C-alpha positions in Angstrom: -16.4 18.5 -3.2 -16.5 17.2 -6.2 -15.3 17.4 -9.9 -17.1 15.6 -13.0 -16.0 13.6 -15.3 -14.6 15.4 -18.2 -15.9 14.2 -21.7 -15.1 11.7 -24.2 -13.1 14.5 -26.7 -11.3 15.3 -23.5 -10.1 12.2 -22.5 -9.9 10.4 -26.2 -6.5 11.2 -27.3 -3.7 9.3 -27.6 -1.5 10.1 -24.9 1.9 10.5 -25.2 5.2 10.2 -22.5 7.6 11.8 -23.8 8.7 13.9 -21.0 8.4 10.5 -18.7 10.4 8.8 -21.1 13.1 11.9 -20.6 12.5 12.1 -17.1 12.7 8.5 -15.9 16.8 8.2 -16.7 17.7 11.0 -14.9 15.2 9.5 -11.5 17.1 6.3 -11.9 20.2 7.7 -11.6 19.5 9.9 -8.6 16.7 7.4 -6.2 17.3 3.9 -6.3 14.6 2.0 -8.0 13.6 5.9 -9.3 10.6 5.9 -6.9 11.1 6.8 -3.1 8.5 4.1 -2.9 8.3 0.4 -4.0 4.7 0.5 -4.7 4.9 4.0 -7.1 8.1 2.1 -9.2 8.4 1.0 -13.3 8.1 -2.6 -12.3 4.5 -1.8 -11.1 3.6 -0.2 -14.1 3.3 -1.3 -17.5 5.6 0.7 -20.2 2.1 2.8 -21.8 1.7 4.4 -18.4 2.3 8.3 -16.9 5.8 7.9 -15.4 5.4 10.5 -13.1 2.1 12.5 -11.8 2.3 16.8 -12.2 -0.7 17.5 -10.3 -4.1 16.4 -8.8 -7.5 17.9 -8.1 -10.5 15.7 -6.5 -9.8 12.2 -8.6 -8.0 13.3 -11.3 -4.8 14.1 -12.3 -1.8 15.0 -15.0 1.0 13.9 -15.4 4.3 16.0 -16.9 3.1 15.3 -20.5 -0.4 17.2 -19.6 -2.6 14.0 -20.1 -5.4 13.3 -17.7 -6.7 10.6 -16.0 -9.1 9.8 -12.9 -7.1 8.7 -10.4 -8.3 5.3 -8.0 -5.8 3.5 -5.6 -5.7 7.8 -4.3 -2.0 8.0 -3.0 -1.7 4.6 -2.0 -5.3 4.6 -0.1 -4.1 7.5 1.8 -6.1 10.7 0.1 -9.6 9.8 1.1 -11.3 13.1 0.6 -9.5 14.1 -3.1 -5.9 15.5 -4.2 -5.7 18.8 -3.0 -9.5 19.1 -0.7 -9.5 22.5 -0.2 -10.9 22.8 2.9 -7.7 20.5 4.0 -4.8 22.0 2.2 -6.4 25.6 3.3 -6.2 24.8 7.1 -2.6 23.1 6.5 -1.3 26.3 4.8 -2.6 28.2 7.7 -0.8 26.4 10.1 2.6 26.5 8.2 2.6 30.3 7.5 2.7 30.2 11.8 5.1 27.5 11.7 5.8 23.8 11.4 7.2 22.7 14.6 8.9 23.9 17.7 10.7 23.6 20.8 7.5 22.6 23.5 4.8 20.6 21.7 2.1 22.4 19.4 -1.5 22.8 21.0 -2.5 21.4 18.2 -1.1 18.6 19.2 -4.0 18.0 22.1 -6.5 19.4 20.2 -5.7 16.9 17.8 -5.8 14.0 20.2 -9.0 14.7 21.7 -11.0 14.9 18.4 -8.8 11.7 17.3 -10.1 9.9 20.6 -14.1 11.3 20.6 -13.9 9.9 16.9 -12.5 6.7 17.3 -14.5 6.3 21.2 -13.1 3.8 22.2 -9.5 3.9 23.0 -8.1 6.2 25.9 -5.0 7.3 24.4 -3.2 8.6 21.2 0.6 9.2 20.4 0.9 10.3 16.7 4.0 9.5 14.4 4.5 10.7 10.7 3.2 7.5 9.1 0.6 3.8 9.7 4.3 1.7 9.2 6.1 4.0 12.2 2.9 4.1 14.5 2.6 0.1 14.2 6.4 -0.5 14.7 5.9 1.4 17.9 2.7 -0.3 18.8 4.9 -3.8 18.0 8.1 -1.8 20.6 5.6 -1.3 23.4 3.4 -4.8 23.0 7.2 -6.2 23.5 7.7 -4.0 26.8 4.2 -4.6 27.9 4.6 -8.3 28.0 8.2 -9.0 28.2 8.0 -11.1 25.3 10.0 -11.5 22.3 8.1 -12.5 19.2 5.2 -11.1 17.0 2.9 -12.5 14.6 1.7 -11.2 11.8 -0.7 -12.2 9.4 1.4 -13.9 5.9 -0.8 -11.9 3.6 -0.2 -8.4 4.9 3.1 -5.9 5.0 1.7 -3.5 7.8 5.3 -1.7 8.4 8.6 -1.7 5.9 10.5 -2.0 9.2 12.7 -5.4 9.8 10.1 -7.3 11.5 7.6 -7.1 8.8 9.8 -7.0 5.8 12.2 -10.4 7.3 9.8 -12.6 6.6 9.4 -11.3 2.7 11.6 -12.5 -0.4 13.1 -9.2 0.2 15.0 -9.7 3.3 18.8 -8.6 2.0 19.9 -6.7 4.7 18.2 -7.8 8.0 19.9 -10.7 10.7 18.7 -13.6 10.5 17.8 -13.3 14.5 15.8 -10.7 13.6 13.7 -12.4 11.0 13.6 -15.3 13.6 11.6 -13.1 15.9 8.3 -12.7 13.7 6.6 -15.7 13.2 3.3 -16.2 10.8 -1.1 -17.0 10.7 -3.3 -16.9 7.9 -5.9 -14.5 7.2 -9.7 -16.1 7.6 -8.0 -19.4 9.3 -8.0 -19.3 13.2 -6.6 -22.6 13.6 -3.2 -21.1 11.6 -3.6 -18.8 14.4 -3.8 -21.7 17.6 -1.0 -23.3 15.7 1.2 -20.3 16.3 0.5 -19.7 20.0 0.8 -23.9 20.3 3.9 -23.4 19.0 5.4 -20.9 20.7 3.8 -21.2 24.3 4.6 -18.1 26.3 6.7 -16.7 23.8 4.4 -14.0 21.4 4.9 -10.3 22.6 1.6 -9.1 19.7 0.0 -10.3 16.7 -0.9 -8.1 14.2 -3.5 -7.8 11.6 -5.3 -5.5 9.4 -9.3 -5.9 9.1 -9.0 -7.3 5.6 -6.6 -8.8 3.2 -7.6 -9.3 -0.5 -10.8 -10.4 1.1 -13.0 -9.2 3.6 -13.0 -11.2 7.3 -15.1 -14.3 7.5 -17.7 -14.9 10.4 -16.1 -14.5 13.8 -12.5 -14.9 12.3 -11.2 -11.6 14.0 -13.0 -11.7 17.4 -11.7 -14.9 17.4 -8.3 -13.6 17.0 -8.9 -11.4 19.6 -10.1 -13.6 22.3 -6.9 -15.8 21.4 -4.6 -13.0 22.1 -6.7 -12.1 25.6 -6.1 -15.9 26.4 -2.2 -17.0 25.5 -1.5 -13.2 27.6 -0.4 -11.2 23.9 -1.6 -7.9 23.2 -4.8 -7.8 19.9 -2.6 -4.7 17.8 -5.2 -3.8 14.8 -3.7 -2.4 11.7 -6.2 0.4 10.5 -3.9 2.1 8.1 -6.3 1.2 5.6 -9.7 0.8 7.2 -9.4 3.6 8.8 -11.5 6.6 7.9 -13.3 4.6 5.6 -14.8 1.5 7.0 -16.4 3.2 9.4 -16.1 6.4 11.1 -14.7 4.8 13.8 -12.6 2.3 12.1 -13.2 -1.3 11.7 -12.8 -2.1 15.0 -16.4 0.1 15.3 -17.3 -2.1 12.3 -17.0 -5.4 13.2 -17.2 -4.8 17.2 -13.4 -5.1 18.3 -11.7 -3.9 21.4 -7.8 -3.8 20.6 -5.2 -3.6 23.0 -3.6 -1.5 20.4 -5.1 0.2 17.0 -3.2 2.2 14.5 -3.8 4.6 11.7 -2.5 6.0 8.6 -2.1 9.0 6.5 -5.6 9.1 5.9 -6.8 10.8 8.2 -4.7 13.4 7.6 -5.9 13.0 3.7 -2.5 12.2 2.8 -0.1 15.0 4.5 1.9 13.2 7.2 0.5 11.9 10.3 0.0 8.3 11.8 -1.6 7.9 14.9 -1.1 4.5 17.7 -3.8 4.8 20.3 -4.9 2.1 22.9 -5.5 1.4 26.1 -4.1 3.7 29.0 -2.4 1.3 30.7 -0.8 0.1 28.2 0.0 3.2 26.5 1.8 5.0 30.0 4.6 3.1 29.1 5.7 5.6 26.6 5.1 8.5 29.0 6.3 10.0 32.3 3.6 8.2 35.1 5.4 4.7 35.3 7.8 3.5 37.5 8.6 0.8 34.9 11.3 0.6 32.1 10.8 3.6 29.8 10.0 2.8 26.3 11.2 5.5 23.4 8.2 5.3 21.8 7.8 7.4 19.1 10.2 10.4 18.9 12.0 12.4 16.3 13.1 16.3 16.5 10.3 17.5 14.0 7.9 15.4 15.0 4.8 15.3 12.5 4.1 18.9 11.3 1.6 21.9 12.6 0.4 21.6 9.0 -0.5 17.4 9.1 -2.1 18.6 13.0 -4.3 20.9 11.0 -4.8 18.8 8.2 -6.1 16.0 10.5 -8.7 18.5 12.4 -9.9 19.8 8.9 -10.5 16.2 7.6 -12.0 14.8 10.7 -14.4 17.7 10.7 -15.7 17.1 6.8 -16.4 12.9 8.1 -18.7 14.4 10.8 -20.7 17.0 8.7 -20.4 15.3 5.6 -21.1 12.3 5.9 -18.1 10.9 3.4 -18.1 7.3 5.0 -21.8 6.7 3.0 -20.7 8.4 0.3 -17.6 5.9 0.4 -20.2 3.0 0.1 -22.5 4.0 -2.3 -19.6 5.0 -4.8 -17.2 1.9 -4.0 -21.0 0.0 -4.6 -21.3 1.0 -8.2 -18.3 0.7 -9.0 -17.8 -2.9 -8.0 -21.9 -3.5 -9.1 -20.4 -2.0 -13.0 -17.6 -3.6 -13.1 -18.3 -7.0 -12.3 -21.2 -6.5 -14.8 -18.7 -5.5 -17.5 -16.8 -8.6 -16.9 -19.6 -10.5 -17.5 -20.2 -8.7 -20.9 -16.7 -9.4 -21.7 -17.0 -13.2 -20.4 -14.0 -12.7 -18.5 -15.6 -13.2 -15.2 -14.1 -16.4 -14.6 -10.4 -14.5 -15.0 -11.2 -11.3 -13.5 -12.8 -10.2 -10.1 -12.9 -7.8 -8.0 -12.9 -8.5 -3.8 -13.0 -6.8 -0.9 -14.6 -3.8 1.3 -16.7 -1.7 -1.4 -14.4 1.8 0.3 -11.2 -0.8 -0.8 -11.8 -2.8 -3.9 -8.8 -4.4 -5.4 -8.7 -7.1 -8.1 -7.4 -10.2 -9.1 -6.2 -10.8 -13.1 -5.6 -14.7 -13.7 -4.5 -16.3 -17.2 -6.8 -19.8 -18.8 -5.5 -22.1 -16.3 -6.9 -19.8 -13.6 -3.6 -18.5 -12.1 -2.6 -15.1 -11.2 -1.1 -13.0 -14.0 1.7 -10.7 -13.5 1.5 -10.2 -17.9 -2.4 -9.9 -17.6 -2.1 -6.9 -14.6 -0.4 -5.6 -16.9 -2.5 -5.2 -20.4 -5.1 -4.4 -17.8 -3.5 -1.8 -16.7 -2.2 -0.5 -19.8 -5.5 -0.5 -21.6 -6.9 1.6 -18.6 -4.1 4.3 -19.0 -5.1 4.0 -23.1 -8.7 5.0 -21.6 -7.2 7.5 -19.2 -8.2 5.9 -16.1 -5.5 4.6 -13.1 -5.9 1.9 -11.6 -3.9 -0.4 -9.9 -6.8 -0.7 -7.3 -9.7 0.7 -7.2 -9.9 2.3 -4.0 -12.1 5.4 -4.4 -12.2 8.7 -3.0 -14.6 11.2 -1.2 -14.1 13.4 -4.7 -15.0 10.7 -6.9 -18.2 12.1 -8.9 -21.1 9.3 -10.2 -19.7 10.2 -13.6 -16.3 9.5 -12.8 -17.2 5.9 -11.8 -19.7 5.3 -15.5 -16.4 6.3 -17.5 -14.3 3.7 -15.7 -16.9 1.2 -15.6 -17.0 1.7 -19.5 -13.3 2.5 -19.8 -12.8 -1.5 -17.8 -15.0 -2.9 -20.0 -13.1 -2.1 -22.8 -10.2 -2.8 -21.7 -11.7 -6.7 -20.4 -12.6 -7.3 -24.1 -9.2 -7.1 -25.1 -8.1 -9.2 -22.2 -10.8 -11.6 -23.1 -8.7 -11.3 -27.0 -5.2 -11.8 -24.6 -6.5 -15.0 -23.2 -7.3 -16.3 -26.6 -4.8 -15.2 -28.0 -1.8 -15.0 -26.1 -1.2 -12.3 -24.1 2.4 -10.8 -25.6 0.6 -10.2 -29.1 -1.2 -6.8 -26.8 1.4 -6.3 -23.8 4.2 -3.5 -25.2 7.2 -4.0 -22.7 7.1 -6.6 -20.3 5.0 -8.0 -17.4 4.7 -6.3 -14.1 6.2 -7.8 -11.6 5.5 -8.5 -7.6 7.1 -5.9 -5.1 8.3 -8.1 -2.5 10.9 -10.3 -4.6 14.6 -11.7 -4.0 15.8 -10.7 -7.5 15.4 -8.2 -9.4 
C-alpha cells in the first residue's frame, strides 16, 4: 500500500496555523505540557509548525488547518506500515465489533503469541503489554527476581522506558527518590570498557543490562556480542530493547541481524503498526517465573484489567502477515538508503556537510545539527524543522514507513536541499535572522 507525493502546486502554498494557535492554549489548560507525550510537546518543535494533526494516510498527514505534510518519524517510530494501513485497520475494527476485553483470555492472545514467536525464531515464551516501555520495565523486574540482585545497567545515551529506573538517571528526575535513582548504573554505547568497569565497580550486584542495538549510531564491531558475553560472565541477564529495531532491522529483530541471543527482549507498538501492543519475550526458564509452573516467589510480571485489547492483537496478527508476505523490511532499507544518499548529497551541495549529518540504520535514520563551532545546536535544529514544515515535510527524525513512495523521498530530498541553503545562511549570518520563535529544547531537562 503506497501513496504518491502531492504535486508541488498542492504542497507549495504557505501554511496557516490559525486553528492550531487557537487550540494550543486550551490544550495547555487541560493537559500538563499540552500533550500526552513529551516528544510531541511544543518545546520540541519550532513556532512555525503544525500544532495538532487531524488525520493521516500512508506517510501523509493533515493538520487541523488542512495543511498536508509528508511525515517522517512515523508516530515516534511506531507506524511501520503507514498511517491508517487498510488491512490492519480493518482487522482491528472487526475485532472491536466482537468486544475488546473479557473475563478470561481471548483466543487471539494464543494465536498472536504463536505467530510472534515463530517470526522471531528464538525466544520460547512471550508476555504481551500495552507498550514497549511497560514490557521493558517488566523485564527488569523479572531479571531482579531471577538473579536476586537489585542494580540495573543502562546505556547513558538511551531512554528505554518512562519508568523511574530509567528517568531517575536523567536531569528530569523530580519525584523519584534518591534510593531508587541509586539502583540504576550506567555505561556508554560502543564502549565495552565502560561495561567492564560497571561490572567491576559493582561485583555481584548487577541484575541485568538493558540496551538498544542502536543509539544515534550503529554498533561497532563485536560490541553487542561482547556486552552479551560480559553479562553471562558476571551472572547478569542480557536484555535487548527492540522497541525501535524490531520490525525494522530484520524480520527476526536486531538480535537476528547481529547474531545475538538475549536472555530477554522487548518490543514496542511497531509490531501492531501503532496499536497498543508491546511484548516481552525470552528464555522459558526465566519467563516462567511470571507464570504458574514454578516453586519460587511469584513475580507479578504484567497485569492490567483490560490488558492489550483484542483490536491490538488483531492488528499485530495482520501486521505480521504483511511483513511475511510483502517484503516490508527490504522496502524500508531501500527507501531509507534512497533518503540517506539524497540528504547527504543535498548537504554537500549546500556546503553544510560538516555541520549537518545523518546517522543510523537506513530503516531508522536520525540527523545532527551543528553550529559554526561544530557544537550541537537546538536553534539550528528548530530552523531546519521550520524550513521543512514550510515545504510541507515533518521530520524530527528521518524514519521511513512501508507507505513511503520513491516520489515522497525525492520530494523530501528536494525540500531538505532548500532548507539546508537557509541553514548555510544562518551559519554565516546568525540563526536569529531566520528562525521565528525560540529554539527547541532538550526533552529530558531539569527546568523549563
